[in-house]
Structures are given as structure tokens and as C-alpha cells.
N, C-alpha and C positions, 0 to 999 in steps of 0.2 A: 618279579621277586613276589609278591602282595599272594599271587594267583598261584605260584609254582608251590611255595612253601605249603598248602593247605589242600592243594592237588595230588601231593604226593602221598597223604594221607585218608585211607576208608573211613572218612566222616559223614556222618549226617550232614545236609546242608546249613540247618540251622548252628550248629558247633561251629560250620565255617564261617558264616556270618560273623559269630564271634570274634573266632581268631584271626578273621583275616582285618580287624583293626589293630588286635593289641600287635600284630607285623609290623605294621605301619609304625604302631607306638615305638617298639622296639627299635624299628631303624630311626626314629627322631634321638632315640636315648643313646643313640651311637654318635649322633650327629653333635649334639648336646654335648659329652663327654671328649670328643675332639674337639667340639667350639673353644669350651673351656682349656684345655689344653692349648689350643692355639692362642689364645687369647694371654694366660699365663706367661708362654714362652716369647710369644711375635708383637701381639698388640699392643699392651701394657708396657712391655719394656721400652717403647717407640712412644708412644703419645702419656702416658700417664694413668693411672690407677682409673677413676673416675672417668675419663673419655674410652678408655680402654673396656669397660663393663660397658657403655652404652653401644659404643659399636659393637661389643660383642654379641649383645642383646639384640641389637637390630640384625646381624648373621644368624642369630638361631630364629627369630622369628621366621626370617626370608627362607629358612631351614625348613621347617614347620610347613612353613604356607606350599614349600616343591614339593613336601613328601605328602601332603595331605590334596595335593591336587591330583600328584600321580597316582595316590589311590584310588581317589573317587573317579579318575578317568580311565582306570582299568579295571575295577572291581565288575564281578558281574553280580554283584549283589544290590538290590532296589533296598533301598530304607523310607522310613516311614522319617517327618520331621521330629517326631519325637526319638525315633533312633538314633539319628542325627545329633539330637542335644545328650542324646545319653552316650553316644560317642567322644562326643568334645569333652564332658566333664567326664569322664574316665580317665583318658587323656588327661588332664587337669589333676586329677586326683594323684593317679599314679605318678606324676612329674611332681608336684609338692609332697609324695612321701617319698618318693625317691631323694627328694633334696634333703627333707628332714632324716631320712635316715642315712644318708649319707655324710651330715653334717655332726648326728652323732656317733656316727664312726669313727667321724676326724677329732672329736672332743670340743666340737664347735657348740657354743653355749646357744642355744633356742631363739634369746632374744636379739644373737645378732642374725640368724635366720632370718626369723621373724622381720628384723629391720630391713632387708631385701625389696622388701613391699612397702615402705613407706615412701609412699610419693609425696609426700609435702617433704619427706627430706633429699628431693631429688632423685629417688632411686625409682628404675626403668623397667627391673624385674618383672613388675607386675605384667608387662606388655606379654608375655611368654604363657602365663596361665588363660591370659584372656585368647590369647591368639589361639589355643590348642582349645578354646571351649568354642571360636567362632569357626573356626576351618572344616568341622564336618558341615556347619550349615550355611558356607557359602559355594564351598564344593561341589558338596553331593547335591543341593539343590539346582546349580548352576550349570551345573553338567549333563542333566537331563531335563523332565517337563515332571510336572507333580500327575502322576498318574492315578492320584486314587481321587481326587476331586477333596476340597476342604482345605484345613490347615494340615492335616496330619496324615493326607496321603503319602502312599508309597512313591520314591522319588525314581522315575526308571532312569536307568543308567543307559549310556552310549548314546541318549538320542542329541540330531547333532542338525 
């Protein structure tokens, strides 16, 4: 999916290297919305509000890890550790921004959205942005070998 999308456009390789992780994030965003619908319609009515959010967060973390694994297993691009960190930070910023934007559009007070990050109040949502940051570093490095030497070398993809 990721390579087919960028292959169909005649774009320079550096542009494709930037677009491919955006396509992966878009897939994660679609799964997150589907997860939210599933949570509200199926999980919460069966097990309750708080347990439903915990289960839903766990499902979303698993979906994010699956998409990230699939992306880094199939991408033709080699990324440096710095680029992998930037991808993860980008995914996290886009996700949190999307969450606040949707909250604003729905009229949800910012304090309510911020409350979802309150670990001391038992909230588990923070696992989602943490997973988004960590996944590229986990799978971008584990799927290949450090081809550049040192801590910021390119990570060769497809090495088995």
C-alpha cells in the first residue's frame, strides 16, 4: 500500500521518502477513527466507560504497531536514527493535533482533551503518542542493520 501510493506519482526520491510515512500515518488515523467508533458502539456498552477506554487504547496501540511494522518491513527507504525519530515525532504531533482539532470542532473544552493525558487520574491515552514516537525507532532499526556506523547511520531495510 505504502509503496504503491508513491510509486504511482513521478516524484523525486526524497519527496517519496517524506510522503511514505505520511501515508502510513493516514492509515493509522483511519484505524484510530474506526477504533473510536468500535469503542463507542461495541466496547463501552458491554464493559463500561473506563474499561472500554483502556481496551480501546490497547487495541489502538496494537494497530499502530502493526501499521508501523508493515511500513518499515516494506519500505524501500533507508532511514537514519534521526529520521526515524523525526518520523515518530511527526506522527505524534499530527495525531495530537488531529485530536485537539476534532475536539475543538465538536466543542469539547481543551481541559477535557488535556485530561486524557492525566496518568495520575488513571488515563492510559498517553500510551498512544508514546507508541507513535517509539514505533519507528523499534521497527525501523529492527528490520535492518545500522549501515552507516555510529548512532545516526542509515538503517538498511530488508536485511534478514
